[in-house]
C-alpha positions in Angstrom: -47.1 11.9 -78.6 -44.3 9.8 -79.8 -42.2 7.6 -77.5 -39.8 6.9 -80.4 -42.3 4.5 -81.9 -43.3 4.3 -85.6 -46.3 6.4 -86.4 -48.0 3.3 -87.6 -48.0 1.9 -84.1 -49.6 5.0 -82.8 -52.4 4.4 -85.2 -53.2 1.2 -83.3 -55.6 1.9 -80.5 -54.3 -1.0 -78.4 -50.8 0.5 -78.5 -52.1 3.9 -77.6 -53.9 2.5 -74.6 -50.7 0.6 -73.5 -48.6 3.8 -73.8 -51.1 5.8 -71.9 -50.9 3.2 -69.1 -47.1 3.4 -69.1 -47.3 7.2 -68.8 -49.8 7.0 -65.9 -47.5 4.5 -64.2 -44.7 7.1 -64.3 -46.7 9.1 -61.8 -47.9 6.2 -59.6 -46.5 2.8 -60.2 -42.9 3.9 -59.9 -43.3 5.6 -56.5 -41.2 3.1 -54.7 -37.5 3.4 -55.7 -35.6 0.2 -55.0 -32.8 0.6 -57.5 -29.7 1.4 -55.4 -26.9 -0.5 -57.1 -25.8 -1.5 -60.5 -22.8 -1.1 -62.8 -21.8 -1.3 -66.4 -18.5 -2.7 -65.3 -17.4 -5.4 -62.9 -15.8 -5.4 -59.5 -16.4 -3.3 -56.4 -15.2 0.3 -56.7 -12.2 1.3 -54.7 -13.8 4.4 -53.2 -10.8 5.7 -51.4 -8.6 5.5 -54.6 -11.4 7.2 -56.6 -11.9 10.1 -54.2 -8.2 10.8 -53.3 -7.1 10.9 -56.9 -9.0 14.1 -57.1 -7.4 15.7 -54.0 -6.9 19.4 -54.7 -3.2 20.4 -54.9 -2.1 24.0 -55.2 1.5 25.3 -55.7 0.9 29.1 -55.9 -1.7 31.7 -54.7 -4.8 31.6 -56.8 -7.7 33.8 -55.7 -10.2 31.5 -57.4 -8.8 28.4 -55.8 -9.3 29.0 -52.0 -10.2 25.8 -50.1 -12.9 25.2 -47.5 -13.7 22.9 -44.6 -17.2 22.7 -43.1 -20.1 20.6 -42.1 -23.2 22.0 -43.9 -24.1 24.4 -41.2 -20.8 26.1 -41.1 -17.9 26.6 -43.5 -14.5 28.2 -43.2 -12.4 29.1 -46.3 -8.7 29.6 -46.4 -5.9 31.0 -48.6 -2.6 29.3 -49.4 -1.3 30.0 -45.8 -3.7 27.4 -44.6 -5.8 30.0 -42.7 -7.3 33.4 -43.5 -4.1 35.3 -43.5 -4.6 37.4 -46.6 -8.3 38.2 -46.9 -7.9 41.4 -48.9 -5.9 39.6 -51.6 -8.8 37.1 -52.1 -11.6 39.7 -51.9 -12.5 39.6 -55.6 -11.9 35.9 -56.0 -13.4 33.1 -53.9 -13.2 35.2 -50.7 -12.3 33.8 -47.3 -15.6 33.3 -45.6 -16.5 32.2 -42.1 -20.3 31.7 -42.3 -23.0 29.7 -40.7 -26.7 28.9 -41.2 -27.5 30.7 -38.0 -25.3 33.8 -38.3 -27.5 36.7 -39.4 -27.7 40.4 -38.7 -30.3 43.1 -39.0 -29.7 46.9 -39.3 -31.9 48.5 -36.7 -34.9 50.6 -37.7 -37.9 52.0 -35.9 -40.0 52.2 -39.1 -41.8 48.8 -38.8 -41.5 48.1 -42.5 -43.7 45.3 -43.8 -44.1 43.7 -47.2 -47.3 45.8 -47.7 -45.2 48.9 -47.8 -43.7 47.9 -51.1 -46.8 46.4 -52.7 -47.7 47.1 -56.3 -51.2 46.1 -57.4 -51.3 44.4 -60.8 -54.4 43.5 -62.7 -54.4 39.8 -63.7 -55.6 38.3 -66.9 -59.0 37.5 -65.3 -59.4 41.1 -64.0 -58.4 40.2 -60.4 -56.2 42.8 -58.7 -53.2 41.2 -57.0 -50.6 42.8 -54.7 -46.9 42.0 -55.3 -43.9 43.1 -53.2 -41.7 44.8 -55.8 -38.7 47.2 -56.1 -39.3 50.9 -56.4 -37.3 53.9 -57.7 -37.1 57.4 -56.4 -37.5 58.4 -52.8 -40.0 58.0 -50.0 -41.2 55.2 -47.7 -41.7 52.7 -50.5 -38.1 53.0 -51.5 -36.8 53.1 -48.0 -38.8 50.0 -47.1 -37.7 48.2 -50.3 -34.1 48.8 -49.5 -34.4 47.7 -45.9 -36.4 44.6 -46.6 -34.1 43.5 -49.4 -30.9 43.9 -47.3 -32.2 42.6 -44.0 -31.5 40.2 -42.5 -28.1 39.6 -44.1 -25.7 36.8 -43.5 -22.7 37.5 -41.2 -19.1 36.9 -41.7 -18.4 35.6 -38.2 -14.7 36.5 -38.1 -11.3 36.2 -39.8 -8.9 33.7 -38.3 -5.4 34.0 -39.8 -1.7 34.0 -39.3 0.5 36.9 -38.7 3.9 36.0 -40.1 6.9 38.2 -39.7 10.1 38.5 -41.7 13.4 38.6 -39.9 13.4 42.5 -40.2 10.0 42.6 -38.5 8.0 43.4 -41.6 4.7 41.4 -42.0 4.8 38.7 -44.6 2.6 39.2 -47.7 1.2 36.4 -49.8 3.8 36.9 -52.5 6.5 36.2 -49.9 5.4 32.6 -49.5 7.7 30.2 -51.3 7.7 26.5 -52.2 3.9 26.3 -51.7 2.4 22.9 -51.4 -1.2 22.9 -50.3 -3.5 19.9 -50.4 -7.1 19.2 -49.6 -7.4 15.6 -48.7 -11.0 14.8 -49.6 -11.1 11.5 -47.8 -10.4 13.1 -44.4 -11.4 16.7 -44.9 -7.9 17.9 -44.0 -6.2 20.9 -45.6 -2.5 20.7 -45.2 -0.5 23.8 -46.3 3.3 23.8 -46.5 5.5 26.8 -47.5 8.7 28.6 -46.7 9.2 32.1 -45.4 12.7 33.4 -45.9 14.0 29.9 -45.9 12.0 28.8 -42.8 9.3 26.1 -43.3 5.7 26.4 -42.1 3.2 23.6 -42.0 -0.5 24.2 -41.2 -2.9 21.2 -40.7 -6.6 22.2 -40.6 -9.8 20.4 -39.9 -13.4 21.4 -39.7 -15.5 19.8 -36.9 -18.4 17.9 -38.3 -20.9 18.3 -35.4 -19.9 21.7 -34.1 -19.3 25.0 -35.9 -15.6 25.4 -35.6 -12.1 24.6 -36.8 -8.9 23.3 -35.4 -5.4 23.8 -36.7 -1.9 22.6 -35.9 0.9 25.0 -36.9 4.4 23.7 -37.0 7.4 26.0 -37.7 10.7 27.3 -36.3 9.1 30.7 -36.7 7.3 30.0 -33.5 10.5 29.7 -31.5 11.7 32.8 -33.2 8.7 34.8 -32.1 7.6 35.5 -35.7 4.3 33.6 -35.9 1.0 34.5 -34.2 -2.7 33.7 -34.8 -4.9 36.7 -35.4 -8.7 37.0 -34.9 -10.5 40.0 -36.4 -14.3 40.7 -36.2 -16.3 42.8 -38.7 -19.7 44.5 -38.7 -22.4 43.1 -40.9 -22.3 44.1 -44.6 -25.4 45.0 -46.6 -23.8 44.7 -50.0 -25.4 42.6 -52.7 -22.5 40.3 -53.6 -19.4 40.5 -51.3 -17.4 38.7 -48.6 -20.0 39.8 -46.0 -17.8 41.9 -43.8 -17.7 45.6 -43.1 -14.5 46.9 -41.5 -15.6 50.6 -41.5 -18.3 50.7 -38.8 -16.1 49.6 -35.8 -18.2 51.6 -33.3 -21.5 49.8 -34.2 -20.6 46.5 -32.6 -18.6 45.1 -29.6 -16.3 42.3 -28.9 -15.8 41.4 -25.2 -13.0 39.2 -24.0 -13.5 36.8 -21.0 -11.0 34.3 -19.6 -12.1 30.8 -18.9 -12.1 29.9 -15.2 -12.0 26.2 -16.0 -9.1 26.3 -18.6 -6.2 28.6 -18.5 -5.7 28.0 -22.3 -9.2 29.1 -23.3 -11.0 32.4 -23.8 -14.5 33.4 -24.9 -15.3 36.5 -27.0 -18.8 37.8 -26.9 -19.9 39.4 -30.1 -22.8 41.9 -30.1 -24.0 43.5 -33.3 -27.3 45.3 -32.6 -29.8 42.5 -31.8 -27.4 39.7 -32.9 -25.3 38.0 -30.2 -22.9 35.2 -30.7 -19.8 33.7 -29.1 -16.3 32.8 -30.3 -14.4 30.5 -28.1 -10.7 29.9 -28.6 -8.7 27.0 -27.0 -5.1 26.1 -27.4 -3.0 23.2 -26.1 0.5 24.7 -25.5 1.5 27.7 -23.5 0.5 31.0 -25.1 -0.8 34.4 -24.5 -4.2 35.7 -25.8 -4.3 39.5 -25.9 -6.5 42.3 -27.3 -4.4 44.1 -29.9 -7.0 46.7 -30.8 -10.7 47.0 -31.1 -12.2 43.8 -32.5 -8.7 42.4 -33.1 -7.0 39.8 -31.0 -3.8 37.7 -31.1 -2.8 34.3 -29.8 1.0 34.3 -29.3 2.4 30.8 -28.8 5.3 30.2 -26.4 8.7 30.4 -27.9 9.5 27.2 -26.1 7.4 25.2 -28.5 7.9 24.4 -32.1 4.2 23.9 -32.8 0.8 25.3 -31.8 -2.5 23.4 -31.7 -5.6 25.6 -31.4 -9.4 25.5 -32.0 -11.9 28.3 -32.7 -15.6 27.6 -32.1 -18.5 29.8 -33.1 -21.8 29.4 -31.3 -25.1 31.1 -30.6 -24.9 30.3 -26.9 -22.1 30.2 -24.4 -20.2 27.0 -24.2 -17.6 25.6 -21.7 -16.1 22.8 -23.8 -14.2 23.5 -27.0 -13.0 20.5 -29.1 -9.3 20.2 -29.1 -7.3 19.6 -32.3 -7.3 15.8 -32.1 -11.0 15.7 -31.3 -11.8 17.8 -34.4 -9.4 15.7 -36.5 -11.2 12.5 -35.4 -14.6 14.1 -36.1 -13.5 15.1 -39.6 -11.9 11.8 -40.5 -14.8 9.7 -39.3 -17.5 11.7 -40.9 -15.8 12.0 -44.3 -15.0 8.3 -44.4 -18.7 7.6 -43.7 -19.8 10.2 -46.3 -17.6 8.6 -49.1 -18.3 5.0 -48.2 -22.1 5.1 -47.5 -23.3 7.4 -50.3 -23.5 6.7 -54.0 -20.4 6.7 -56.2 -19.5 6.7 -59.9 -16.1 5.6 -61.3 -15.2 6.6 -64.9 -11.7 5.1 -64.9 -11.2 2.9 -68.0 -13.1 5.3 -70.2 -11.3 6.4 -73.3 -13.3 9.6 -73.9 -10.8 12.3 -73.0 -13.5 14.2 -71.0 -14.1 11.3 -68.6 -11.3 12.2 -66.1 -12.5 15.8 -65.9 -16.1 14.8 -65.4 -15.0 12.5 -62.6 -13.1 15.4 -61.0 -16.1 17.7 -61.2 -18.4 15.0 -59.7 -16.1 14.2 -56.7 -15.4 17.9 -55.9 -19.0 18.8 -56.3 -20.0 16.2 -53.7 -17.5 17.6 -51.3 -18.6 21.2 -51.8 -22.3 20.6 -51.6 -21.8 18.5 -48.4 -20.0 21.4 -46.6 -22.1 24.2 -48.2 -25.6 22.9 -48.8 -26.6 20.5 -46.0 -27.9 22.9 -43.3 -31.3 23.3 -41.7 -32.5 25.9 -44.2 -32.2 26.1 -48.0 -28.7 27.4 -49.0 -27.8 30.6 -50.6 -26.4 30.3 -54.1 -22.9 30.9 -52.9 -23.3 28.5 -49.9 -21.3 29.5 -46.8 -18.4 31.1 -48.6 -19.5 34.6 -49.4 -22.7 36.6 -49.7 -24.8 36.8 -52.8 -28.2 38.5 -52.7 -27.2 39.5 -49.1 -26.8 35.9 -48.1 -30.4 35.0 -48.7 -31.6 31.7 -50.1 -33.5 31.6 -53.4 -36.2 29.0 -53.0 -36.4 28.1 -56.7 -32.8 27.1 -56.5 -33.5 24.6 -53.6 -34.2 21.9 -56.2 -30.7 22.3 -57.7 -29.1 22.4 -54.3 -30.9 19.4 -52.9 -32.3 16.8 -55.3 -28.9 15.1 -56.0 -28.6 14.1 -52.3 -31.6 11.8 -52.7 -30.2 10.3 -56.0 -26.8 9.7 -54.4 -28.3 7.8 -51.5 -27.9 10.7 -49.1 -31.6 11.4 -48.5 -31.0 12.5 -45.0 -28.9 15.5 -46.2 -31.9 16.6 -48.3 -34.4 16.0 -45.5 -32.4 18.1 -43.1 -33.6 21.3 -44.7 -37.2 20.2 -45.3 -38.6 21.1 -41.8 -37.9 24.7 -42.7 -41.0 24.6 -44.9 -43.2 23.7 -42.0 -41.5 26.5 -39.9 -42.4 29.2 -42.4 -45.7 27.8 -43.7 -47.8 30.4 -41.9 -46.0 33.2 -43.8 -46.4 31.3 -47.1 -50.1 30.9 -46.3 -50.4 34.7 -45.5 -48.9 35.5 -48.9 -51.4 33.3 -50.6 -54.3 34.8 -48.7 -53.0 38.4 -49.3 -53.1 37.6 -53.0 -56.5 35.9 -52.9 -55.4 32.2 -53.3 -55.9 29.1 -51.3 -53.1 27.1 -49.6 -49.6 28.4 -49.4 -47.5 30.4 -51.9 -43.9 29.7 -51.2 -41.3 32.4 -51.0 -38.7 33.2 -53.6 -35.8 35.3 -52.1 -36.2 34.6 -48.4 -34.4 34.3 -45.0 -34.4 32.0 -42.0 -37.8 33.2 -40.9 -39.5 32.8 -44.3 -39.8 36.5 -45.0 -40.3 37.5 -48.7 -37.9 40.1 -50.2 -39.2 42.7 -52.7 -38.0 42.2 -56.2 -39.0 43.2 -59.7 -38.8 39.5 -60.7 -38.9 37.2 -57.7 -42.5 37.5 -56.5 -43.8 36.7 -60.0 -41.9 33.4 -60.3 -43.9 30.3 -59.6 -41.6 27.3 -60.5 -40.5 27.0 -56.8 -44.1 26.1 -55.8 -44.1 22.4 -56.7 -40.6 21.8 -55.3 -41.7 20.6 -51.9 -44.0 18.0 -53.6 -41.1 16.8 -55.7 -38.9 16.6 -52.5 -41.6 14.7 -50.6 -42.0 12.3 -53.5 -38.3 11.6 -53.5 -38.5 10.7 -49.8 -41.5 8.4 -50.4 -39.8 6.6 -53.3 -37.1 5.5 -50.8 -39.3 5.2 -47.8 -42.8 4.3 -49.0 -44.4 4.2 -45.6 -47.4 5.6 -43.8 -44.9 7.7 -41.6 -43.5 9.4 -44.7 -47.0 10.2 -46.0 -48.1 11.7 -42.6 -44.8 13.6 -42.2 -45.2 15.5 -45.5 -49.0 15.4 -46.0 -49.7 18.9 -44.9 -46.9 20.4 -47.0 -48.0 18.5 -50.1 -51.7 19.2 -49.7 -51.4 22.9 -48.8 -49.0 23.4 -51.8 -51.5 21.7 -54.1 -54.3 23.9 -52.8 -52.4 26.9 -54.0 -51.5 25.3 -57.3 -55.1 24.5 -58.0 -56.3 28.0 -57.1 -53.7 29.8 -59.1 -54.5 29.0 -62.8 -57.1 31.2 -64.6 -60.0 29.4 -66.3 -61.0 30.5 -69.7 -64.5 30.1 -70.9 -63.3 30.5 -74.4 -61.3 27.3 -74.6 -62.4 25.6 -71.4 -58.8 25.4 -70.2 -56.9 26.5 -67.1 -54.0 28.8 -67.9 -50.9 30.0 -66.0 -51.8 33.5 -66.9 -50.2 36.9 -66.4 -48.9 38.4 -64.3 -46.3 35.6 -64.2 -42.5 35.4 -64.9 -41.2 32.0 -66.0 -37.8 30.5 -65.1 -36.6 32.1 -68.4 -36.9 35.4 -66.6 -36.6 37.8 -69.6 -40.4 37.6 -70.3 -42.4 40.4 -68.8 -44.9 39.5 -66.1 -47.8 41.3 -67.7 -47.2 39.8 -71.2 -46.6 36.2 -70.4 -49.0 33.2 -70.4 -48.5 29.5 -70.2 -44.8 29.0 -70.0 -44.3 25.3 -70.9 -42.0 24.2 -68.1 -44.2 25.6 -65.4 -47.3 24.0 -67.1 -45.6 20.6 -67.1 -44.4 21.1 -63.5 -48.0 22.1 -62.5 -49.2 18.9 -64.0 -46.6 16.9 -62.2 -47.2 18.6 -58.8 -51.0 18.2 -58.8 -50.9 14.7 -60.2 -48.4 13.7 -57.6 -50.4 15.3 -54.8 -53.5 13.5 -56.0 -51.6 10.3 -55.9 -50.7 11.1 -52.2 -54.4 11.3 -51.4 -54.9 7.9 -53.0 -52.0 6.4 -51.0 -53.6 7.8 -47.8 -57.0 6.3 -48.6 -58.5 9.7 -49.3 -60.8 10.5 -52.3 -59.4 12.5 -55.2 -59.7 16.2 -54.8 -62.3 17.3 -57.4 -60.8 20.8 -57.8 -57.3 19.5 -58.3 -58.5 16.9 -60.8 -60.5 19.5 -62.8 -57.3 21.6 -63.1 -55.3 18.5 -64.1 -57.8 17.5 -66.7 -58.2 20.9 -68.2 -54.7 22.4 -67.9 -53.7 24.2 -71.0 -51.4 22.4 -73.5 -47.9 23.5 -74.1 -47.9 26.2 -76.9 -46.5 25.1 -80.2 -45.5 27.0 -83.3 -43.9 25.3 -86.4 -43.2 22.1 -84.5 -41.4 23.8 -81.5 -42.5 24.4 -78.0 -42.7 28.1 -77.3 -41.2 29.4 -74.1 -44.3 31.5 -73.6 -47.7 31.1 -75.4 -47.8 34.9 -75.9 -44.4 35.1 -77.6 -44.7 33.4 -81.0 -41.5 35.2 -82.2 -39.4 33.5 -79.6 -37.4 31.5 -82.2 -37.1 34.2 -84.8 -36.0 37.1 -82.6 -32.6 36.7 -81.0 -33.7 38.8 -78.0 -35.5 35.7 -76.7 -32.7 33.2 -77.4 -31.0 33.8 -74.1 -31.1 33.2 -70.4 -32.3 29.7 -69.2 -33.4 27.4 -72.0 -35.8 26.0 -69.5 -38.4 24.9 -72.0 -36.4 21.6 -72.3 -37.0 21.1 -68.6 -40.6 20.0 -69.3 -39.0 16.7 -70.3 -35.7 16.3 -68.6 -36.0 17.9 -65.2 -39.5 16.4 -65.2 -40.6 12.9 -66.3 -42.7 12.2 -69.3 -46.4 13.1 -69.1 -49.2 13.5 -71.5 -48.4 17.2 -71.7 -45.3 16.5 -73.8 -44.7 15.2 -77.3 -41.2 13.8 -77.4 -40.8 14.5 -81.1 -41.7 18.2 -80.7 -39.4 18.3 -77.6 -36.5 16.9 -79.6 -37.0 19.4 -82.3 -37.1 22.2 -79.7 -34.0 20.9 -78.1 -32.1 20.9 -81.4 -33.3 24.4 -82.2 -32.1 25.7 -78.9 -28.8 23.9 -79.2 -28.2 25.4 -82.6 -28.9 29.1 -82.0 -28.9 29.9 -78.2 -26.8 32.6 -76.7 -24.9 30.4 -74.4 -22.9 33.3 -72.8 -26.2 34.4 -71.2 -26.9 31.1 -69.5 -26.2 29.9 -66.0 -24.5 27.0 -64.4 -27.5 24.7 -64.0 -28.5 25.1 -67.6 -25.9 22.6 -68.9 -27.1 19.8 -66.6 -30.6 20.8 -67.5 -29.8 20.3 -71.2 -28.0 17.0 -70.4 -31.1 15.6 -68.5 -33.4 16.4 -71.4 -31.0 14.9 -74.0 -30.7 11.7 -71.9 -34.5 11.3 -71.8 -34.7 12.1 -75.5 -32.4 9.1 -76.1 -29.5 11.3 -77.2 -26.7 10.3 -74.7 -24.0 11.9 -76.9 -25.7 15.2 -76.7 -26.1 14.7 -72.9 -22.4 14.4 -72.4 -21.8 17.3 -74.8 -24.1 19.5 -72.8 -22.1 18.8 -69.6 -19.0 20.0 -71.4 -20.5 22.9 -73.3 -17.8 25.5 -74.0 -19.3 28.4 -72.1 -17.8 30.6 -69.3 -20.5 29.7 -66.8 -19.7 26.0 -67.3 -16.2 26.5 -65.9 -15.2 24.4 -62.9 -12.3 25.9 -60.9 -9.4 24.0 -59.4 -11.3 23.8 -56.1 -14.4 22.4 -57.9 -16.6 25.5 -57.7 -18.7 26.4 -60.7 -17.6 29.8 -61.8 -20.1 32.3 -63.4 -18.5 35.7 -63.8 -16.5 38.4 -62.0 -19.5 39.2 -59.8 -20.6 35.6 -59.0 -17.4 33.6 -58.7 -19.0 30.5 -57.4 -22.5 29.0 -58.0 -23.5 25.9 -56.1 -26.7 25.2 -58.2 -24.3 24.4 -61.0 -22.5 21.8 -58.8 -25.8 20.3 -57.6 -27.2 20.2 -61.1 -24.1 18.4 -62.4 -24.5 15.7 -59.7 -28.2 15.3 -60.5 -27.6 14.9 -64.2 -24.7 12.5 -63.8 -26.6 10.3 -61.3 -29.6 10.2 -63.7 -27.5 9.4 -66.7 -25.8 6.5 -64.8 -28.7 5.0 -62.8 -31.5 5.9 -65.2 -35.0 7.3 -64.7 -38.5 6.1 -64.7 -39.1 4.7 -68.2 -35.4 4.7 -69.2 -34.1 2.3 -71.8 -33.3 -1.1 -70.3 -29.5 -0.9 -70.6 -26.7 0.0 -68.2 -26.0 3.7 -67.7 -28.7 4.7 -70.2 -27.7 8.4 -70.3 -24.1 7.7 -71.4 -23.1 6.9 -75.0 -22.8 3.2 -75.8 -19.9 3.8 -78.2 -17.2 1.9 -76.4 -15.6 5.1 -75.0 -17.4 5.3 -71.7 -16.8 2.7 -68.9 -19.1 3.8 -66.2 -19.3 1.9 -62.9 -21.6 3.0 -60.1 -22.9 2.0 -56.8 -25.6 3.2 -54.5 -27.5 5.5 -56.8 -31.3 5.9 -57.1 -33.3 6.4 -60.3 -34.7 9.8 -61.0 -38.5 10.1 -61.4 
């Protein structure tokens, strides 16, 4: 091991003892995180000026630049009209979603499919036969079960709310007919204001998303209203079982129902009851001025404002249960303004103004917009899907290994409550995770990969073999403890931490040959190209196993409990990271990984063993630096994903290479693209990717505030070359 110390010092036994103590302290002494404010500059940051200089302004239709409002449990995405007036035009861009954490649909079946129906039995390295729920080809019950279990439940598009704009000749306006477009997302208030002209007639739409209820309110002002040429349209689809899509199905109109009921308490309010098989939800519409609400055709309704008025204020609320009160426009406006001001003033902040590096302004833009997007997309009561609440990817299901990238940054940016909001879900689904572990012959709980609100596992040729999501809940719990080192925190998360550690201790295979515990086949690492039956001891997973079990053991100590002997035996005898020619191999059974270009692709996650994770005695920093440089030099970056660039940045920062850390954040790769709305673009299929946004926020917070064992200088992850002026407030160190 080499902590950038001369080898002569390592020859000194006293120095070795001291360094060993430092490393041990990284897992125990630093548990309480009290670093919440510092700066490499002077003066308090003007937060409103910082945030609003990155307001999004659009002057033309851009299918990749649609804008959203939301509250973490619900999001609503609009086109340049200010509402969802042209959904077809945006279908293949960042589509116009109306989605929630609670809105799910199941295609009915009488087949009682279970995960056992899709099981394949693999023989492990130790001879143990283990069932895995996998994908199948051909025909028969296995294939039918596989298809149904993968696509159900799927997340619902709750409904399109848009404008019907008419030309003077009665034709419906198309998006290309909008002129003089000026659309702005005001980040400080959460307001989207859209201005444009239709045949010389101005239209203004002001939109807010309610921050405590799942709905939107809008104010539309235009002479088109008095001319009878502007209406509000509501359209409701069936659930869609497509892999990546907006989430709506307009073909199966007879498979669902939409029932209109007038409110007895309010003449300007209606409720629509939506029934899609076993799913029932409600859409309530309220408006302030006179107007008529009518059913135009099946599943399609129109709100026609009175021609006596020059404006229309209306609200649309989506709920699981019937409600009487719908927030009016001003109430929703107040909710949005108050909550967003609180969000921006109470959380962490980084200001790059004054930096002369030409990339600083763009980095600041990405950081501000990523905070906005992750707040509205990723702060619900279950782990988010990779495309948040905008459109469906993998049928709308969360991928649990991505929860780290979605959530860790909230803790580092002093928004721990937004991370903790989703953590009770693990307790909700723990019985299913325990059943999986028992089914496969392990102790404790084996957490899901591609899952749903109820914690069901989805069959996959890759997912069930992944294990790097297992220690996540321990990492999350430790983040909570660092900021709240109390008995209450320990008791709150004790069961999740200990049950996870039980699985982690029972999972490795012990070898009598070398007296070591191995993460042995069948296993697929985070660099998913390695076959399950041919892969052993992936380095990132080994290092994460060490971190997870060591941290769980520390929790026992904090609670006055004796060390778990089994856990400690695995910790002490866990296999070393495989090395060949001074480089860490991504798999111990693939020594050709750096000579065969086939393996120089996908996630370069080997660097995560020291970057994503803190230093441990599993890692030699000199070997890791050599590995980092080898990856940087020859990797196929077009095959990587949005969180790989912050992953590289975190590793470079810990390796005392801050210039490389910044370079990694700006790597010239398609999947490192950040759109005008702030979304991390991947490709034509996956147009947004929130793990990239979350990863960026994690890396930048770490580079600014530091990490356990970081150099004692301001903003240790940024270059000290005079080009970076980085001021920050309210951040927490990374472990």
